[in-house]
Structures are given as C-alpha cells and as structure tokens.
N, C-alpha and C positions, 0 to 999 in steps of 0.2 A: 296367538289367541287373539281372540276376538267375545264379547260379553258372551253368543252364544253357546260359547266352547265350556263353558262355566257347566251345563245341563250335563257334561259327561263326567261331576265329579260330584260326588255325593259330600262338597264337605260340613261337618260338623258346626253347629252354633255350639262350642266350647274352645275354652282355652288349647291355645297349643304353635308348635312351632309349621312354616310352610315354605316351598319352594318350589319355582319356577325353573322348567325343567328346556334344557336347547335342544334341539332336531339330535344329538347324539347323546343325549338323557344326561347332557355338562348340567353344572348345577347354577343359573345364572345369581341365584336371589337369595335371600334366608331372607323371615320373620317369623315374628310373633302378634299373636291375636290373643283378645281374650275371646272371641268371636271369631273365628275358621271363616266361619262363611261368613258375615260381613266385610271382614279386615279385609280378604280374596278381593270379594267384590265390588270392594272399593277403586282398585286397579284396572276400572274401566270406565271408571268415571270421564264427564267428557271434558273438567279441566283440570284431570290428569296432568299436566305439562306444568299450570300454573302453585300447583300445589305440593308434589313432587322433583318436578324438573323433565328434559326431555330424555334423559339418559334410561331413565325410568320408564318412559313412554316403548321407547325404544327395546329395553328389556322384552316389558311385555309383548313385545309385538312378534319379538324374535322366538319366547316362548312356544313350547310344545302338549306342553305338559306342565300338571301343578303336583307335587304329592306335599305329606303333610301329618308329621305322627300328632296325635291328641293327647294331652298332661291331664293331674290330676288338678293342678292349678295355672296360675297367673303368670305364681313366681317360679317356680320347675319350667314353664315356657318359655322365659323370660334367660333362665340359667340355662337349658339345652342352646336355646338361639347363639347363645356368646361361646359357650363350647363349637358350637358345629361352624362358626362364620373361623373360628379362629384355627380347626379341622381342613374345610375347604378353603377359604378364603374369596368366598365367589368373587367376579371382576364387581359386578353391576351395586353390591356392597361397598368395593373399595372406592369408585365414584362414587357411591352417596357417600361418603366422608370417610378422609386418609384417617390412618390410625391413631396420629397426633390429634385428633379430634375425639375420637372413643374416651369411653372412661373405662377404669382397670378397679380391681378389688382387689389390694393388696393386703395380706398377712405377715407384717415385719416379723425379722428373723434375730429377738431380745428375747430375755430371760422372760419378762411378760410379752406376749407377746401381741401389739397393738392391731385392728382392722380398720382400713382406713381406703378413700374412695378418694380414686388420684386420676388426673388426665393424664391423656396419654402425652403431649406436651410435659407437662411436668417430667411425667415415669421418665422416657426417653433422655432426657436432659440434665437431671438431678439423682435419679437415683440408679444404684451398680447391683448388679441379677446376688451380691451378695446379703445386699438390703433386704431383702424378701424372701421366706420361706414359702409363702404359694403366690402364684400370680393367677387368678381369676378376668377372664375379656380376651377383647374387646368389648363392652356393654355399648352400643349406639347411644343409647339416647341417659345421662348425668341424671335428671330427675327423677329417672324410671328407678336405675340404680340405688339410689339414696332409699328411697320410700322401700326397695326390697332389702335393704341393709335393716334400717331401723325396724321392716315388720321379724327380721331374724333377731334382732338384738330383745325381742321382747320374749324368743325361743332361749336365746343363748345366751344371758347379757355378758358383754365381753367389756375390754380396755378400750378407750379410743386417747385420747388425753391426761389422765391423770397421771400421779405420779404413783408408783409403786411405792406402799411401807412408809406412806407420809407421817400414816395417824391418824389422818382428817379423811373423815367420807365427802366423794366428791359430789357434785349434784346426780349427776348419772347413780353414782349407786344410794342415796338418797329416793331413785324415781327408779330403782328396782333394774337398770339397763347396765350396772357395772357389778361383779360381781364380789367386792369386795379387795378386788386389787390394791386398790388406797390406802386403805383401814387394817390390811392384813388379812381377812378375817374369809379368805381363799387361798390356800396351799399352791402352788406351784404345778405341782403336780397332774393336781383337782380341774386346774384354770388351763392345763395343756389338754385335759381330755374334752373340754367345751371347744379349745380349738379345732381337734382334730374330729367332731362334730359338724361344724360349720365346715371346715374345706370339703368332708364328706359331702355336704350340702348341696354347695357350691360346682365336685364334680361332678351332679350330676346320681347320686347313686342312694335319694334319700330314702328306697325299699333298704338299704345294704346297715341304713342307721336307724331305721326305726326297728327292722331286726336287732342290734347290740343292741339297740334301749332299753330291747320290752327284756332282752335275755339279763343286761344290768338291773330293772327294776325285784323278775324274778330273784334273782342274788339278794337283791338289798335287803327285801323281803323274808326271806328266810334268813338273816342274819340276824333281821328286826332291828334295820336300821329305818324307818318308817315314815321318816323325813325324808328322808331322800329318797323313798320309796314315791311320794307322793308326789316331788317335786319332777320326776324322770317320768311321771303317769302322766303329770300333764305337760312337759316339752312332745309327750309321743300326740296327746289326744290336739295340741295345737298346731301339731308335723301333719296329723290325719287330717285333720279338718282345717285349714288354712285360709282363712278368711281374708283373700287379696283383689275380689274382685276390680277395685278401681286403682290397682297398682298401678297399670298402666296408661303414664299420660299421652304419651306418643303413638293411640293405635289406631286412631285417624289420620290420611294425608291431609285435616287443615288441620295448621297455628289457631294460637290465639290463649293464654287463661281461657277468657268466658266460655272455649268452643271446650275445651278441654274439662275444666268441672262440669260442664254440662252434660255433657256426654257420659263422664264415669257416672254422674249421677245415675244418668238414664239405664247404665249398664246393672247400679246397685241395686236402683228399681225393677229391673225384669228377673235381676235373679232372687230375687225376695215374693216377684212374684209367680216365676215359679215354684217357688218352694211351695206357696197360697195355697198351688194349685194342685195339690198334690191331697191326696183323703186325707179328711179326718184333722186337719193343720189346717184348713181355713182361720181360723179361730190366734193365732200366735202370731199378733203381726205386735214384738214387742216395743212400746216407746220408753226411752230414758230420761230425766230429765234431773236437772244437777240446780243449787242454791247455795249459798254461801252467808255465815251468820258468823256475826261478830258484837264487841259493845268495847266500840270507839279504836279497834285494830286489835282488841285484847282477847284472848282466847279461840282466834279466828279455826272455822270446824267450815266441814261443807261434805253435803251429804248428795249419795244418785240413789235417787227413786225409780220403781217399774211399772207400768202397766203392761200389761200383754192381753192379747183379747179381749179387752174392753174391763177390766178388771187388774185392781192393784196386787201385785205381786209383790210379800212383802218380805221373802221368803231371800228376795236378788236386793235390796234396799243393800247400799252398803253407807259406814262414813270416812270420812278422811280430814286429821288432823292436818291442818295449812300447816305449812313447814317454811316454806321461801316469801309469805305476803303475809303481813299482819293488818295494813289496810287498808288494803287496793285489792277492792270487789275482782276487778278483772284479772288482774293477776293474777288472782286466787286460783278464779275460775280454770285460768290457765294448767296453771301444775296440777289440781284437783282432775279435768280431760287425759292432763300425760300421763295419768299415773295411772287411770285407769284402762287408758290405751299398752300397760302392762299386763294386760291381765288374757291373753287370745284364749282364756279356757272360759270368759263369760260371753253368754248364745251377744251374738250384735244387733243392738237397737235397729230399727228400719226407721228409724224421726228419734230427733233428738231435741227438749226442751229446756229452755233456761227460765229464767227468770229474774227479768231485764227488760234492755232496751238495745239500741243502734252496738253501744259498747260492748258488750256481752256478748252479742247475736255476731258481732266479727271477730273476738278476743275465740269464738269456739269454731270458729272457720276458717282462723290461723292458724290452732292448734293442728284438723284433721287437715288442710291442705298441706302442711312440716310432714303429715304423716302418711301422704298419700294415701288421704281415706278419702272418700265423698256421703257423705250420708246427713239425706239431708235438714236442714234444723231452722227452725223458729224458738222466738222468746215470745213469751208471755208480757205485755209490759200492764205495768197497773196506777189507776190513782189514787191520788189523793191521800184515802182512803184504803187501799194495797187491796182495792179490788180489781179487777181482771180487764180491762178496758180495750187493746189488741189485740190480736194475734201478729204476729210479723215473723217475713224470711219467706222462706220456699211457699210458695203457695198452693203447689196440689194435695196440702195434707190440712193447710189452716182453716179451709171448710170440710173437712169431710170427716178428720180427727179430730174438730175442735171439742166436744164430752171429753173424750181422751185425751186432749192436752191440756184443758183448766183441771181435768184429774187430780192427775202426772203433777201437776203444777203446785196444787195446792199440798200434796202429800208430801211431797221437795220442801216447800214454804215450812211445815206445819211439821217435817222430820230433823229439820236445820236448827231450827227452833227450842226446841227440845232435846236435843243433841250437845246445844251449845249453852243451855239450862243445868245440862248433866254436867258440863267440862268445867262451868263457873263452881257448882258447889266445891266442885274436887279442889279447887283453888281457894275458895275465899274459908275464914279461918270460920 
C-alpha cells in the first residue's frame, strides 16, 4: 500500500481497531487507535523505519487493504485488539514484540480473586495454569493496560494485594478501590459477582454486561434495595460513558514521555472541542479547582470547586476529610485527587486549577499520569498577601481562561477555609 491508497478507505476519526490485510486477505497486523484515521495515516510517514522498524514498513508495503472496527471507547478498542491478536496471531505483531514481552491481565484462582497485570516473561516462567481463573492478553503495551485496569477499578473495585478478613481497611479500601475484602464488609458471593463483571468486560462482552446490570438494578429497586440500585446505576453510567480519551500512551509511533503527554493532551482537547461544537453546549467548559486547609496539620481538609460556563456551579462542590496526610499539603492534594478519580460518574473537567506553585502542579500531574489521564493543569501562585500573582502550568488556558481560573481558585480557597472552620468547631470543647 501507498499513502495515496488511503483515499479508498473512509476511516473514521474515532476509536477502534484496524487490520492490515495481505493479497490473500490474510491478516498481517492488528492495532488499535483513539483515532483510526490519524493512526493508520501515521504508517505512511517518511520516518516509519526509525519509529517502528523495517519489518513494519515491509508489512505496509505488502498490505493491499485496511479493515477496521469502530468501538464506543478506547478501552473497548484495547480489549478487542488483545482478543484479536490472541485469536489470529498476525506475523507482524509477533515480530513487533515476542509474547514474553507482552503484558497479560490475570485473575487469580483463590477464595478472594486478585486482578493483576503480569508481564509475559514472569507469567511463562513462574505461573502455572492452575494459578489463573482467567487470563486476558497479550496486551502489547503495559502502560496502557495498567491505565485501563485503573479505570476499570473505579467502576468495579477489586482486590490486588490486601489480606482478606484482616479486620483493617487497606489504603485502596479508603480510596474506594477495594470493595472491603480486607475488612470483611463484602461477602465472598458479592465479590465473585464483581469479578464476573470484570471478566465479561475483558472478554469484549460489554453489551451483555450492561444488560445484566440493568436487569439487576430493576430487581434491586423492586426489592427496595435502593443503595444497591444506586451503585448499579453508577456502574451502568460509567460503562456507558467511559471517559478514556487519554488512555492510549502508544497511539503514536513516536516515543518519549514528553511526546506521549503532549499527544494525549491534544486528544483530550480535541474531544472536548468536538463536544463544545454541538449546538447549545458551547458554555459547558468545566473547570475544577482544589485546595487544602489545616491548622498546624490538624483537621486537614480539602475541597473541589467547579466553574462551568464562566459561573460557579456550587451543586458540584465537594469536601474531603484528608486521612493519610496531616501536615503535608502536596500529599493531601494527591490523596484528594486520587479519591476524586474514583468517581467516573462526575463530569470530566476540561481544566484543573490548583492553589500553590510547582510542587502542587507536579503532584497533580503525577496523579493524573499514573491514572493514564491527560487533563490540562495550572496552578495559581499567590503573593505574601495571598493575592494571585501569576498562573503557571499548561499555557493554552492561562490567558484565555484567566478570569475563570481566578474565580474557581478564589472559590476553592473560600470553601476550604469555611469547611476547615466547621471541622475545628466540631472538635473544640
């Protein structure tokens, strides 16, 4: 194939999987993309050999056609890619990286099953078939798989390392990422059901999973199990509107952390711009701000405030009692952001604003990066009188949204102090 041949294929600007096909319609290569159009076009760049290798260039030269399948989300594209690679084992995928370098999702075989990301080398050397109840993969990129698993964990919390029935909640339990295997608050039967949901998702059966959850929600409502019904509704909403635009870190053939972060941010902005372009929704630019307040490390609290369309949206404000960090503002900020990310049902912000300097900015970026999320982030630096001096961080929004940034930051500072004072009153004699 040559670049001019692409005009014969109407590739969409949407997530999905693509297949390069040979003269006998054999599958030469399977890949995934956040944008099928952009990703397939990248195979005809002049520096393809330097970025992907000579065997990939030969694969493109041998190909005569491209097939693709669009998916609702990047997560589903990644799962479908892994299942298809396992089924067809295309030659170019095997040469791209041997199975021992791939990554796998393992669901262990024990009373309270664990969900783990395991490298192929470790899997083939140390694991036996009896150790695994489910094995998914190969996944070509470990970073993307870890980001996907973190995303899934916010929908279906699971156990990875904690000790069952230890009587003490683990750290992930406090963040809402463990359902309570450690402190005994989840039954073995209920937890097994959660694992079945995760297995269905990684088998590529999201529609079947959604159908089951909807029926179960109806049954729970009929039995007046309203808390359970609300949780099921949250899971249905999260699965239906998976926010994973920045999930793929390898969507470009170019390597390097700076390049990956820049591309992921561009993808996120492009998606949000498309959302804004739809009629009547131009004013839905959501900004979230975070601030921490305490008195010499006591009664440490944090808050999230929201400005949407240039106005404070107080119904979306949230308060956090900081549990793990008492006199560490950046540590407290990390805890707050990690807890916020356990709520995929909350609308995704276009911009995050922090009160502080480079320390807070780097802490927030670290949390987002570890979660596989790319959201533009800025920090408001204050003078000695606590007045805004400058805005640092991602440049595009520092000037275009300066008024909204100052407003949401001011609201965060006011709300944090107000909540902290209330907390102090509760503990003072």
